[in-house]
C-alpha positions, 0 to 999 in steps of 0.5 A, a space after each residue: 537863405 543865409 545860415 551864418 548870421 550876425 547877432 543882429 540878424 539872428 536876433 531879428 529872426 528869433 525875436 530877441 535883442 542882440 545882447 540876448 543872442 550873444 548871451 544865449 550863445 555863451 550859455 549854450 555853448 554855440 560858437 560865434 565865429 568871425 562875427 557870425 552864428 550858425 542859425 540852425 545850431 543856435 535855434 536847435 540848442 535854444 529849443 532843446 534848452 527850453 525843452 529841458 527846462 519845461 520837463 524839469 518843471 513838469 
């Protein structure tokens, strides 16, 4: 199981489009190194961001 994925591969796994993955990386500060993204870091940062947003609404 690969951990470092291209934006297209990560988008498939996360249910997002390639461009959305890249945009989220920029927003969340997740590095893209040699065209690859750490899947664990990306998904963890995305979940944390969504949790913060949910708490702000409550």
